[in-house]
N, C-alpha and C positions, 0 to 999 in steps of 0.2 A: 448511874451514868459514868462512862469511862473517863478517866482523867486525861487532860490534853498534854501535849508536848509544848512547853513554854519556851519562847525565844525572847531574849532581851535585845532590843534594837535601838540604836542611837543615831542612825543615819550614816555611820562610817562604812567604808567598804568592807571592813572586817565583820561588822554585824550583818551586812547584806550577804556576805559569804556564808555566815552562820545560818541565815534564813534559807539559802539554797540547800545547804546540807540538811537542815531540819525538815524541809519539805520532802526531800527524798527519804529521810528516815521515817517520817510520818506515814508516807505511802507504803513503805516496806512493813511497818509494824501495825498499820491500821489505826493510827492515832489522829485525832484532830490537832490543829495547830493554833496556839494562842500567842500573838505577838504583843509584847509589852514594851511601851516606851515610857520612861520615867525621867522627869526633869523638875528641878526646883524653880525654874523661871516662872511657871504659871502661878506658883504660890507667891513668889515675890511680886508679880504683877497684881494679884488679887489684894495684896496687903499694901500696895502703893498708895500714897496720899492723893487726894482728889485734886490738888493743885496741879495744873498742866505743867509738865516738865519737858515738853517737846515730844516729837514722835518717838515711839518705842517699837522695836520689832514685834511682829505678830507671833509670839511664841506659841500661842494656842494653835494658830494656823500651821506653824512650822512642825509642831508635834504630829498633827494629822497628815501633813505632807510626808513626813518620815514614815508614818504607818502605811499610807497609800503606796509609797514606793516599795515598802517591804511586802505588802500584799501582792503587788504586781510581780515581784520577784518570785514569790512562792507559787503564784498561779502559773508563771512561765515555766517553772521547774516541774511542778506536779499539780496540774489543774484539778485533779480529782480530790485533793485534800481539802477538807473543810477548814476555813480560817476565820478566826475572830481576833479582834484587836482591843487594846486598852491603853489609854493615855493617863498617866498618873502624875499629879503634882507632888512629887516626893523624890528624895534622893534615890538613885538607881539601886544601890545595894539593898536598902531597906525594902524597896518595892519588889525586887526580884526574890529576896528571901521570903517575903510573904507569899508571892505567887508560887514559890516552890512547895509550899505546904499543900497545894492542890494541883500538883503536876506529876505526871509519870516520870518526867525528867526535865531538867532546865538546860537550855543551850545558850551559850554566849560566844562572841567572837574573841579572838586572841587579844585584841587591843581595842582601846577607844581611839580618840584623836590625841595628837600631841607629837612633839619633836622626837621623842624617844620610842615611838610606837613600833619601830622595827627591831628594837632591842629587848623590850621587856613585856611580860604579860601585863595586861591592864589591871589596875587595882580592883575594879569592880569584879572582873572575872575571877581574880584570885580570892577575893573575899567570899563570893558566893560558893566557890569550890570548897572553901575551908569551912563553911557553916551551914550550907543547905542540907535539909533533911532528905531530899531526893537525890538521885544521881545527877551529877553536873557534867555536861559535855562542853569542852572548850574546843572550838573549831580552829585548828592551826595546822601548819605543816605544808608539805608540797601539794601541788595540784593532783598528783597521782594518789596520794593518801586521802585527800579531801573528797575526791570524786569516787573513791572506792574501787580502783582498778586492780589492786593486788589480790583481792578475794581472800584476805587473811586477817584475822583478829588476833591481837597479842594480849595475853593476860599475864600480868605479874602476880604470882601467887605469894602472898605474904604469910604471916603467922596465922594460926588457927583463928585468933580473935578478930582479924581484919579481912579474912579471905572469903568467908561464906557468901556474903551478899554480892561481892564483886564477881565471884565465880559463877553464881547463878545468873547474874546479868550477862556475863560473857557467853554462856551457853545459849541463853535465849536470843541474844543478838546473832550469834553464829547460825542458829537454826533459822531465824527469819531471813538472813542473807544467803543461806545455803553456801556457807564458806568454811574454810578451815580455821580451827582454833588452835593457836600455838600457846601452850601453857608453860610458863617459865618460872622455875624456882631457883634462886641463886643460893650459893653457899660459900663459906670461906674456909680455907685450910687453916690449921693452927698458926698463930701469929708468927709472921716472919718466914713462913714456909709456903710452898706451893705443892700441888698434887704430885709433881714430878721431882720433888726434892730428894736427892740421893739418900738422905738419912731417914726418910720417912718410911720407906719400904711399904708404902700404901696404907698403913694401918690407921693412924689418927685421921688422915685425910679421907680415907674410905668411910670411916665412921661419920664424919661430917656430911659426906655425899649421901650416905645411906639415910641419914636423918632427913635430908632435904627430899630424897625420893619418897620417904614415908609421908612427909607433910603434903607433898604434891599429890600422891595417890589418895590420901584421905580427903583432900580438898575437892578432887575431881569425881570421886566415887558417886556421891548422891546426885549431882546435876547430870552426870553421864547417864544415869538410869532414867532420868526424866527426858533427856534428849539423846536417845541411842543412835540417831542418825547423824549426829554432828561428828565430823572427822576431827579427832583431837591428836595433837602431836605434843606430848609432854616431854619436857627436857629439864635437866638440872645442869646448871652452869656455875663454875667457880668464878667469883669476882663480885664487884660491887653492883648491886641491883640497879642503881641509878644509871650507870654507864651502859650496862647490858641492855636495859629496856630502851634507852635512847638510841643506841646503835641499831637495835632490831626494829625500831619504829619506822625506819626508812623503807622497810618492805611490808608494812602493815597499813590497813585502812583505819584501824582504831587500836589504841592501847588503853587497857582497862586496869585500874589499880584501886585498892580499897583504902579507906581512911576511917579510923575509929573516932566516933563522936563521943567526947568525954563529958559526962554530966557535970554541970557547974563550972566548966572551963570556958573562959571567954576569949582566949587568944586564938591565933590561927590554928585550927585543928587539922593540920596537914603534916604528915611525916616528911622526912627528907626525900624519900623516893617520889612521892606524889608531887611535891614541890618542884623537883628537878624535871620530871617529865612534862609538867605543865608549862615550864619555861623553854624546854629544849626539844621535845619530841617532834618528829617529822610527819606526824599525822594527828588527827583529832584525838583528844584525851578524854577518857571518862573517869571521874572520881566517884566511887560508890561508897556511900556512908554505911558503916557497920556500927550500930548503936550499942552502947554499953559503957560501963564505968571503968573497966580494967584497961590498962595500956601495956603495950609491949614494945621493946626497942626495935628500931629499924636499922637496916644496914646502911 
């Protein structure tokens, strides 16, 4: 049985926007949709003392109302997509990470509720992006990017150890959407100098650029054979990867980056590039886990 596309819903407008996006994605990719709402309120109510303490809000009813609203949004967007729901008496991070073990990908909104929701990525979205074993899509950015009007996917190609899974995901996504794949590999000139530095005469900088071109070509070669019809625009650019990907995300429908999952490591397993685009990209962001024990520095 094919794995579903899982969406975390909490009743916020950001999560409903994620449901809209996920329903369209499920239709394009032929996935079923599973909507998961997690809250500890039900657990607290179950553990409450028998002594009457006055009326309490119907959290169980609220959870199901949130899910009914999400189902209606999915149906309005793509009625042909099969939808199932789950309400869990658990903290959202734990519940979604468990759901991610049996998901083709996990979708969340940019934020939850709160007074700083316009400024920061929600803590749950950040945590699942950092630890989930499947690809995590955080729906954020402009209306044009979220609704897919650009017909372009942006792939940030990292080092060999983190690029493979992200690159394969990007090609499959571009093939399903029949859109262009822009593959970007950044590089840096020798410290303190730029490619047009008058004393460089092109040599050290050209070596750095050539190395970037080689990494990019190696990363694209295998997936391009699998998806020969995907139009690819590979480019190497001098500069910090974070800034370049964020700037280019304004003209993309999706930006895809890799993240290495380190065995035995319990902190946030996101590099600086993934962390930056999750907070600042102008379109939805996909973080694709590449599993293994080795780590490599990021720009």
